[in-house]
C-alpha positions as CSV (number, residue, x, y, z in Angstrom):
1,M,-4.7,1.5,-14.9
2,V,-2.8,4.5,-14.9
3,I,-5.9,6.8,-14.5
4,L,-7.1,4.2,-11.6
5,L,-3.9,4.7,-9.8
6,K,-3.9,8.4,-9.6
7,A,-7.3,8.3,-8.2
8,I,-6.3,6.0,-5.2
9,L,-3.5,8.2,-4.2
10,V,-6.0,11.4,-4.3
11,A,-8.3,9.7,-1.7
12,V,-5.1,8.0,0.1
13,A,-3.6,11.6,0.2
14,V,-6.8,13.3,1.4
15,T,-7.4,10.9,4.5
16,L,-6.3,8.4,6.6
17,A,-8.6,8.1,9.7
18,I,-12.2,6.9,8.1
19,A,-13.2,4.4,10.8
20,A,-13.9,0.8,9.5
21,G,-17.3,-0.3,10.0
22,G,-20.6,-1.0,8.3
23,S,-20.7,1.0,5.3
24,A,-22.0,0.6,1.7
25,F,-18.5,0.5,0.6
26,A,-17.1,-2.2,2.9
27,D,-16.4,-4.9,0.6
28,E,-15.2,-2.7,-2.6
29,T,-12.8,-3.0,-4.7
30,P,-10.2,-0.2,-6.7
31,Q,-12.2,-1.3,-9.8
32,A,-15.6,-1.1,-7.9
33,C,-14.6,2.6,-6.5
34,A,-13.6,3.5,-10.2
35,M,-17.0,3.1,-11.7
36,I,-19.0,4.9,-9.2
37,A,-20.3,7.9,-10.5
38,D,-21.0,10.2,-8.0
39,S,-17.4,12.3,-7.4
40,L,-17.6,12.4,-3.5
41,Q,-19.1,8.8,-2.9
42,R,-16.3,7.5,-5.2
43,L,-13.7,9.3,-2.8
44,T,-15.2,8.1,0.0
45,C,-14.6,4.6,-1.6
46,F,-11.2,5.3,-2.3
47,D,-10.4,6.6,1.0
48,K,-11.6,3.1,2.9
49,L,-9.4,1.0,0.8
50,V,-6.2,2.3,2.9
51,P,-7.4,3.6,6.3
52,K,-4.7,3.9,9.0
53,A,-3.7,1.1,11.2
54,Q,-5.3,0.6,14.6
55,D,-3.6,2.2,17.7
56,S,-3.8,-1.2,19.1
57,S,-2.3,-4.5,18.2
58,T,-1.5,-7.7,19.5
59,P,2.0,-9.6,18.1
60,G,1.4,-12.7,15.9
61,A,0.3,-13.6,12.3
62,S,-1.3,-16.6,10.8
63,S,0.5,-18.7,8.2
64,A,-0.1,-19.3,5.1
65,N,-2.3,-21.9,3.4
66,G,-1.5,-24.5,1.0
67,A,-3.7,-23.5,-1.7
68,A,-1.9,-23.0,-5.5
69,A,-1.4,-19.2,-6.4
70,T,-2.9,-18.0,-9.5
71,T,-1.0,-15.1,-11.0
72,S,-1.9,-12.2,-13.2
73,E,0.8,-9.8,-14.8
74,P,-0.1,-6.3,-15.7
75,A,1.0,-4.8,-18.9
76,K,4.9,-4.8,-18.6
77,T,6.7,-1.2,-19.1
78,D,10.3,-0.3,-19.3
79,V,10.0,2.1,-17.1
80,A,8.2,2.0,-13.3
81,K,5.1,3.9,-13.6
82,W,5.0,6.0,-10.3
83,E,2.2,8.2,-9.5
84,V,2.4,10.8,-7.5
85,T,0.3,13.5,-5.5
86,E,1.3,16.5,-3.9
87,D,-1.4,18.6,-1.6
88,K,-1.4,20.5,1.3
89,S,-3.2,19.8,4.7
90,S,-6.1,20.9,5.7
91,F,-5.1,21.2,9.1
92,D,-1.9,22.8,9.1
93,D,-0.8,23.6,5.6
94,S,2.2,21.0,6.1
95,S,3.0,19.4,2.7
96,T,1.1,15.7,1.6
97,V,3.0,13.5,-0.7
98,A,1.9,9.8,-1.8
99,G,3.6,7.6,-4.2
100,G,1.8,4.6,-5.4
101,L,3.5,1.6,-7.4
102,L,1.4,-1.2,-9.2
103,P,3.5,-4.0,-9.6
104,T,4.8,-6.0,-12.4
105,K,3.6,-9.2,-11.4
106,V,1.2,-11.0,-8.5
107,S,0.2,-14.5,-7.3
108,Y,-2.3,-15.1,-5.2
109,T,-3.4,-18.4,-3.3
110,G,-7.2,-17.1,-2.8
111,V,-10.2,-17.0,-5.0
112,G,-9.8,-14.7,-7.9
113,D,-6.6,-12.5,-8.9
114,G,-4.3,-10.9,-7.0
115,E,-4.0,-7.3,-6.2
116,A,-1.4,-5.3,-4.6
117,L,-0.2,-1.6,-4.4
118,L,2.8,0.0,-3.0
119,I,2.4,3.6,-1.0
120,L,4.9,5.5,0.2
121,R,3.6,9.1,1.8
122,C,4.0,11.6,3.9
123,S,0.9,13.4,5.8
124,E,1.1,15.9,8.1
125,N,5.3,15.3,8.8
126,R,4.0,11.5,9.5
127,T,5.9,8.8,7.1
128,T,4.4,5.5,6.4
129,V,4.8,3.0,3.9
130,V,1.9,0.6,2.8
131,F,0.9,-2.4,1.0
132,S,-3.0,-2.9,-0.3
133,A,-3.9,-5.9,-1.5
134,N,-7.4,-8.0,-2.3
135,M,-6.5,-10.3,0.9
136,F,-8.9,-10.0,4.2
137,M,-6.5,-10.3,7.2
138,T,-7.9,-10.4,10.8
139,D,-4.9,-10.6,12.6
140,D,-3.9,-7.3,14.2
141,T,-0.1,-8.3,12.6
142,V,0.9,-10.0,9.4
143,R,4.1,-11.4,8.5
144,V,5.6,-9.7,5.5
145,T,8.9,-11.1,3.9
146,T,10.6,-8.1,1.4
147,R,13.6,-8.8,-0.7
148,I,15.3,-5.5,-2.0
149,G,17.3,-6.0,-4.9
150,D,19.5,-8.7,-4.3
151,E,20.0,-8.4,-0.9
152,P,18.8,-11.5,1.7
153,A,14.9,-11.5,2.1
154,A,13.7,-10.3,5.4
155,S,10.6,-11.2,7.4
156,S,8.8,-8.9,10.1
157,L,5.4,-8.2,11.5
158,W,3.5,-5.4,10.1
159,T,0.6,-3.9,11.5
160,R,-2.5,-4.1,9.3
161,S,-5.2,-1.3,8.5
162,T,-9.0,-0.6,9.8
163,N,-10.6,-2.1,6.3
164,Y,-8.4,-5.5,7.2
165,K,-7.0,-5.1,3.5
166,A,-3.9,-3.5,4.2
167,V,-0.7,-3.6,5.9
168,G,1.9,-0.7,7.1
169,L,4.9,0.5,8.7
170,W,2.6,3.4,10.4
171,D,5.5,5.1,12.2
172,G,8.4,7.0,10.7
173,S,10.7,5.4,12.7
174,K,10.2,2.5,10.6
175,A,8.9,3.4,7.4
176,I,11.9,6.3,7.0
177,P,14.5,3.5,7.1
178,F,12.5,1.0,4.8
179,I,12.4,3.8,2.3
180,K,15.9,4.6,2.3
181,K,16.7,0.9,1.8
182,L,14.6,0.9,-1.4
183,R,17.0,3.9,-2.9
184,N,19.7,2.6,-5.4
185,N,17.2,-0.4,-6.3
186,D,15.2,-1.7,-9.3
187,K,13.9,-5.0,-7.8
188,F,11.4,-5.2,-5.1
189,A,9.8,-8.3,-3.9
190,V,7.2,-8.6,-1.3
191,R,4.9,-11.6,0.7
192,I,1.8,-11.3,2.6
193,E,0.9,-14.2,4.5
194,A,-2.1,-14.5,6.3
195,N,-5.1,-17.0,5.8
196,D,-3.8,-16.9,2.4
197,R,-0.5,-15.3,0.6
198,V,-0.3,-12.7,-2.0
199,D,3.4,-12.0,-3.5
200,A,3.9,-9.2,-5.5
201,E,7.2,-7.9,-7.5
202,F,8.0,-4.2,-8.1
203,N,9.8,-2.2,-10.7
204,L,11.2,0.6,-8.5
205,S,13.1,2.4,-11.1
206,N,13.0,6.5,-10.3
207,V,12.2,5.7,-6.7
208,E,14.8,7.9,-5.7
209,E,12.8,11.2,-6.7
210,V,9.7,9.5,-5.1
211,S,11.8,9.2,-2.2
212,A,13.3,12.7,-2.2
213,K,10.2,14.1,-2.6
214,I,8.6,12.6,0.6
215,G,11.9,12.8,2.5
216,A,11.5,16.7,1.8
217,A,8.0,17.1,2.8
218,C,8.4,15.3,6.2
219,K,11.7,17.2,6.5
220,W,14.0,14.0,6.8
């Protein structure tokens, strides 16, 4: 699982601008990408898991249906297993840092087991927060409810990615305050509501170290 997460983060750090569209990798999952033998094709597959958001968006989000959720729990550990990759941009030599975290618990109202991945990232002086899931989302904006520590839950609209399987805060003016709120908290829960619903719980643990690396890279 750690190797798989590292591979995803390396791919995310390499490029954010792969366009959605017809592709042999369009319907791949992290598990399927990891099984591709050719390194270049495998990297391309991972890149398509979390492409950047579309530039234009229309406010609005669908509500979740009433289907019963299925729950999956990855192997529990005492310390959050953040995977951090550090690199330099090929275009301006600026620092690129991405930190990824798998949830301790996931529930999903759709078919199959739920999957989720939290990514905090600085790339070419742009800070972003991304949730990747195995749920197909069609609306340009998606309702996301988060609860940090023991604070009350808060809901807002996040912009989906061009592969329809991730939502993000793609602008630093929103992403940076969000990352700062995660500091000094161990518990974090997120609910993503589209036609189906994904709930995920995270053990943030050493998020301070991860956010410090991202803040240093993006100079905030």
